[in-house]
C-alpha positions in Angstrom: -0.1 0.0 -0.1 1.0 3.8 -0.8 0.2 6.6 1.5 0.3 10.0 -0.1 0.4 13.2 1.8 -0.8 16.0 -0.4 -0.5 19.5 1.0 -1.0 23.2 -0.3 -0.7 26.7 1.2 -3.9 28.3 1.4 -4.1 32.1 0.2 -5.7 32.9 3.7 -6.5 31.1 6.4 -9.9 29.2 6.7 -11.8 28.0 9.8 -12.6 24.3 10.2 -16.2 24.8 9.5 -15.1 26.8 6.0 -12.8 23.9 5.1 -15.6 21.3 5.8 -17.8 23.0 3.3 -15.1 23.4 0.7 -14.1 19.7 1.0 -17.5 18.5 1.0 -17.8 20.0 -2.4 -15.0 17.6 -3.8 -15.6 14.5 -1.5 -18.1 12.7 -3.7 -15.9 12.3 -6.5 -13.2 10.4 -4.6 -15.9 7.5 -3.8 -15.4 5.6 -7.0 -11.6 5.8 -7.8 -10.0 2.5 -8.5 -7.4 1.4 -5.9 -8.1 4.5 -3.3 -8.8 2.8 0.0 -9.3 5.8 2.0 -9.0 9.7 1.7 -8.8 12.1 4.7 -8.9 15.7 4.2 -6.9 17.8 6.6 -6.6 21.5 7.8 -3.6 22.6 9.8 -4.5 24.1 13.3 -3.8 27.6 12.1 -6.2 27.1 9.1 -3.1 28.1 6.7 -2.5 24.8 4.9 -4.7 22.1 3.4 -4.5 18.8 2.0 -5.3 15.2 2.2 -3.8 12.0 3.2 -4.7 9.1 0.7 -4.2 5.5 1.4 -3.6 3.5 -2.1 -3.5 -0.1 -2.9 -0.6 0.9 -5.0 1.6 3.4 -6.7 0.1 2.9 -10.0 -3.1 3.3 -8.7 -2.2 6.9 -7.2 -0.6 7.9 -10.5 -4.0 7.9 -12.4 -5.3 10.5 -10.1 -2.4 12.7 -9.8 -2.6 14.3 -13.2 -1.9 17.7 -14.7 -5.6 18.2 -14.7 -5.8 17.1 -11.1 -2.7 19.5 -10.0 -4.7 22.4 -12.2 -8.0 21.8 -10.3 -6.2 21.9 -6.8 -4.4 25.1 -8.0 -7.6 26.6 -9.3 -9.9 25.5 -6.5 -7.3 26.4 -3.4 -4.9 29.1 -5.1 -1.9 27.0 -4.6 0.4 24.2 -6.0 0.0 20.9 -4.3 3.1 18.9 -3.0 2.8 15.3 -3.1 5.0 12.9 -0.7 4.9 9.4 -1.1 5.3 6.8 1.7 5.3 2.9 1.7 2.7 1.8 4.0 3.0 -1.7 5.0 0.7 -1.9 8.1 -2.4 0.0 8.7 -4.3 -0.2 12.2 -8.1 0.4 11.9 -9.5 0.8 15.2 -13.0 1.5 13.9 -13.3 -1.9 12.2 -11.0 -3.7 14.5 -8.6 -4.7 12.0 -4.9 -4.7 11.4 -4.3 -4.5 7.5 -1.0 -5.5 5.7 -0.2 -4.9 2.1 0.9 -8.8 1.8 
């Protein structure tokens, strides 16, 4: 599994309530993306940085999302370029479903 941390600096800080409204506008489009296991929308405590934490089945699955079109959408919607950091994710502890998930 692959975890991708996406971050972008916002032109001006937003509240958590404002971020929730903004993020809910795009959330439905992530429901049916092949290979995407989870997506967490994130906002820094000072409201100045937004982003997402994505858990993917594979790097190849993630590459189908992070296209130039997607990067343009982020820039136009949030006013900043997104940075992407990739992490191998060999184990996930899921306390909601009571599971430990591995990439094996």
